[in-house]
PLY file of the C-alpha trace (Angstrom):
ply
format ascii 1.0
element vertex 237
property float x
property float y
property float z
element edge 236
property int vertex1
property int vertex2
end_header
-15.14 4.18 -11.97
-11.95 6.08 -12.84
-11.72 9.49 -11.22
-9.53 12.44 -12.20
-6.58 13.10 -9.89
-6.47 16.41 -8.07
-3.21 17.72 -6.61
-2.37 15.55 -3.61
-5.04 12.98 -4.46
-4.55 9.24 -4.22
-6.95 6.69 -5.72
-7.22 3.50 -3.68
-8.88 0.31 -4.97
-9.96 -2.20 -2.33
-11.19 -5.75 -2.87
-11.49 -9.22 -1.40
-9.62 -12.12 -2.99
-12.76 -14.25 -2.76
-14.51 -12.04 -5.33
-11.99 -12.90 -8.07
-11.36 -15.91 -10.29
-7.70 -16.90 -10.02
-7.73 -18.92 -13.25
-9.12 -16.03 -15.28
-6.60 -13.72 -13.63
-3.80 -16.11 -14.57
-4.65 -15.67 -18.25
-3.93 -11.93 -17.99
-0.30 -12.59 -17.05
2.70 -12.72 -19.35
4.58 -16.02 -19.33
7.34 -14.44 -17.22
4.72 -13.33 -14.67
3.23 -16.82 -14.61
6.69 -18.24 -13.97
7.18 -15.81 -11.12
3.83 -16.76 -9.59
4.68 -20.45 -9.90
7.79 -19.91 -7.77
5.62 -19.38 -4.71
5.42 -22.66 -2.81
1.90 -22.07 -1.45
-1.05 -22.17 -3.85
-2.70 -19.32 -1.93
0.31 -17.10 -2.63
0.27 -18.04 -6.33
-3.41 -17.12 -6.55
-2.88 -13.85 -4.69
-0.07 -12.81 -7.03
-2.12 -13.63 -10.13
-5.22 -11.79 -8.94
-3.43 -8.64 -7.80
-1.25 -8.46 -10.90
-4.29 -8.96 -13.15
-6.30 -6.21 -11.44
-3.27 -3.89 -11.53
-2.86 -4.42 -15.26
-6.56 -3.89 -15.93
-6.62 -0.62 -14.00
-3.46 0.57 -15.76
-4.88 -0.46 -19.12
-7.94 1.70 -18.54
-5.94 4.63 -17.20
-3.29 4.86 -19.93
-5.21 3.44 -22.89
-3.07 0.44 -23.82
-3.95 -3.24 -23.90
-3.25 -5.51 -20.93
-0.84 -7.52 -23.07
1.29 -4.44 -23.75
1.79 -3.50 -20.10
5.19 -4.34 -18.66
6.91 -3.49 -15.39
10.36 -2.76 -14.04
11.42 -2.63 -10.40
14.19 -1.26 -8.22
16.45 -3.42 -6.07
13.88 -3.44 -3.26
11.07 -4.60 -5.54
9.25 -1.26 -6.02
7.30 -1.55 -9.27
6.90 1.01 -12.05
4.98 0.68 -15.31
7.17 0.96 -18.41
4.32 2.54 -20.40
3.50 5.14 -17.70
6.61 5.91 -15.63
5.01 9.07 -14.15
1.97 7.24 -12.82
2.94 6.07 -9.36
1.31 3.07 -7.68
1.69 0.74 -4.73
0.21 -2.61 -3.68
-0.52 -4.29 -0.35
-2.54 -7.28 0.81
-3.50 -9.48 3.73
-4.68 -13.07 3.41
-8.23 -11.93 2.67
-8.06 -8.52 0.96
-5.82 -6.36 -1.21
-5.42 -2.69 -2.10
-3.85 -0.79 -4.98
-3.07 2.93 -4.76
-2.39 5.32 -7.66
-1.22 8.92 -7.91
0.21 11.35 -10.47
1.39 13.73 -7.74
4.50 12.01 -6.41
5.70 8.66 -5.16
3.27 6.75 -2.96
3.18 3.67 -0.77
0.26 1.77 0.76
-0.16 -0.79 3.51
-3.13 -2.64 4.97
-3.45 -4.78 8.09
-6.31 -6.55 9.85
-7.29 -4.86 13.11
-8.16 -8.32 14.48
-4.66 -9.67 13.90
-2.95 -10.49 17.17
0.23 -8.51 17.73
3.00 -8.62 20.31
3.44 -5.07 21.57
6.68 -5.99 23.33
8.27 -7.34 20.13
6.96 -4.71 17.73
7.71 -1.60 19.77
11.47 -2.08 19.31
11.06 -2.61 15.57
8.50 0.11 14.86
9.40 3.01 17.12
12.51 5.18 17.29
13.86 6.22 20.69
11.82 9.44 20.64
8.66 7.62 19.54
9.05 5.04 22.29
9.02 7.80 24.92
5.64 8.98 23.60
4.41 5.40 23.36
5.34 4.57 26.97
3.40 7.63 28.14
0.14 6.13 26.87
-1.91 4.76 29.73
-4.21 2.07 28.38
-3.46 -1.14 26.50
-6.07 -0.09 23.92
-4.24 3.19 23.25
-0.93 1.36 22.88
-2.43 -1.22 20.51
-3.92 1.55 18.37
-0.68 3.54 18.33
1.48 0.62 17.30
-0.96 -0.50 14.57
-1.15 3.01 13.13
2.60 3.56 13.19
3.30 0.08 11.82
1.09 0.54 8.75
2.26 4.14 8.26
5.93 3.18 8.24
5.26 0.15 6.02
3.59 2.54 3.55
6.53 4.96 3.91
9.00 2.16 3.17
7.13 1.28 -0.03
6.78 4.94 -1.00
10.53 5.56 -0.86
11.56 2.11 -2.07
13.86 1.51 0.90
14.43 -1.34 3.35
12.05 -2.00 6.24
14.80 -1.21 8.74
15.50 2.15 7.08
11.82 3.00 7.06
11.15 2.01 10.66
14.21 3.51 12.31
15.13 6.30 9.89
11.82 8.21 10.11
9.50 9.47 12.82
5.73 9.95 12.55
3.87 12.75 14.31
0.37 14.19 14.20
0.17 17.89 13.32
-3.14 19.77 13.18
-5.11 16.57 12.62
-2.88 15.07 9.91
0.08 12.72 10.01
3.56 13.68 8.82
6.79 11.67 8.72
10.22 13.27 8.90
13.67 11.89 8.25
15.86 11.65 11.33
18.91 12.64 9.30
17.15 15.60 7.62
14.19 17.08 9.52
13.30 19.26 6.53
12.46 16.13 4.49
8.77 15.49 5.13
6.26 12.94 3.89
2.47 13.11 4.05
0.49 10.23 5.58
-3.17 9.28 5.81
-4.69 6.38 7.75
-8.29 5.20 7.53
-10.32 2.21 8.68
-12.12 0.06 6.09
-14.39 -2.52 7.69
-12.02 -4.36 10.04
-8.85 -3.23 8.26
-6.44 -0.38 8.84
-5.11 1.24 5.66
-2.26 3.76 5.46
-1.02 5.77 2.47
2.25 7.70 2.28
3.05 10.35 -0.34
6.04 12.52 -1.20
3.54 15.24 -2.16
3.12 17.52 0.86
-0.48 18.46 0.14
-2.88 16.77 2.53
-3.77 13.43 0.94
-7.19 13.41 -0.72
-7.93 9.69 -0.59
-10.52 8.48 -3.11
-11.72 4.98 -2.27
-13.03 2.59 -4.94
-14.48 -0.83 -4.09
-13.91 -3.61 -6.63
-16.75 -6.10 -6.34
-16.36 -8.58 -9.21
-13.58 -9.16 -11.72
-13.80 -10.18 -15.42
-17.24 -11.61 -16.00
-18.94 -8.39 -14.84
-17.66 -4.80 -14.77
-14.51 -4.33 -12.70
-15.71 -1.19 -10.91
-18.94 -0.35 -9.12
0 1
1 2
2 3
3 4
4 5
5 6
6 7
7 8
8 9
9 10
10 11
11 12
12 13
13 14
14 15
15 16
16 17
17 18
18 19
19 20
20 21
21 22
22 23
23 24
24 25
25 26
26 27
27 28
28 29
29 30
30 31
31 32
32 33
33 34
34 35
35 36
36 37
37 38
38 39
39 40
40 41
41 42
42 43
43 44
44 45
45 46
46 47
47 48
48 49
49 50
50 51
51 52
52 53
53 54
54 55
55 56
56 57
57 58
58 59
59 60
60 61
61 62
62 63
63 64
64 65
65 66
66 67
67 68
68 69
69 70
70 71
71 72
72 73
73 74
74 75
75 76
76 77
77 78
78 79
79 80
80 81
81 82
82 83
83 84
84 85
85 86
86 87
87 88
88 89
89 90
90 91
91 92
92 93
93 94
94 95
95 96
96 97
97 98
98 99
99 100
100 101
101 102
102 103
103 104
104 105
105 106
106 107
107 108
108 109
109 110
110 111
111 112
112 113
113 114
114 115
115 116
116 117
117 118
118 119
119 120
120 121
121 122
122 123
123 124
124 125
125 126
126 127
127 128
128 129
129 130
130 131
131 132
132 133
133 134
134 135
135 136
136 137
137 138
138 139
139 140
140 141
141 142
142 143
143 144
144 145
145 146
146 147
147 148
148 149
149 150
150 151
151 152
152 153
153 154
154 155
155 156
156 157
157 158
158 159
159 160
160 161
161 162
162 163
163 164
164 165
165 166
166 167
167 168
168 169
169 170
170 171
171 172
172 173
173 174
174 175
175 176
176 177
177 178
178 179
179 180
180 181
181 182
182 183
183 184
184 185
185 186
186 187
187 188
188 189
189 190
190 191
191 192
192 193
193 194
194 195
195 196
196 197
197 198
198 199
199 200
200 201
201 202
202 203
203 204
204 205
205 206
206 207
207 208
208 209
209 210
210 211
211 212
212 213
213 214
214 215
215 216
216 217
217 218
218 219
219 220
220 221
221 222
222 223
223 224
224 225
225 226
226 227
227 228
228 229
229 230
230 231
231 232
232 233
233 234
234 235
235 236
């Protein structure tokens, strides 16, 4: 299923690695992409790269009407990818050990992040990394451990998505921007320029927390697609 983007809309494709054939995915890659995958020391990481890159190319192929073999990418110094054949189609990728997501938009730069809600986290370690001084004051005012865990998970994924959206370093994203909730939606503002705002949306999918960041200031209309099986049966359901 390929839907038509509305202003402020972001299409997100979610899938489990276990539903894909890594060998078939490998055959979709250019030789340079295969060489890059082979540089990972862990087989699991090689398989993850091949599967995600294959699905990305197949979605792009359907969206822009070119063959998988024709699709090539370029990236900035922080690794943010763009498609040479569709430079105005923005996309972002994230994954855990079990699942991955790809987000697409025509309405501005985007970034996506996903984390397991069952993953153990150290609040004491992460609060210094994730929160600015102002955000920490709000965080410390929360009473329960559950509230603090939720707050740090939300802000962590939101700022990870922001970092990918802007193509900046993790340190710049975590400490250079602050996230706040306004009228039921999340916004991020630059500490150095409060007029520079980014739109955020966070949802729960099964046991995962997914955040999307966009430079488009319309409220994000997130359209979720589930990919069930790759290659031997239709890609989308």
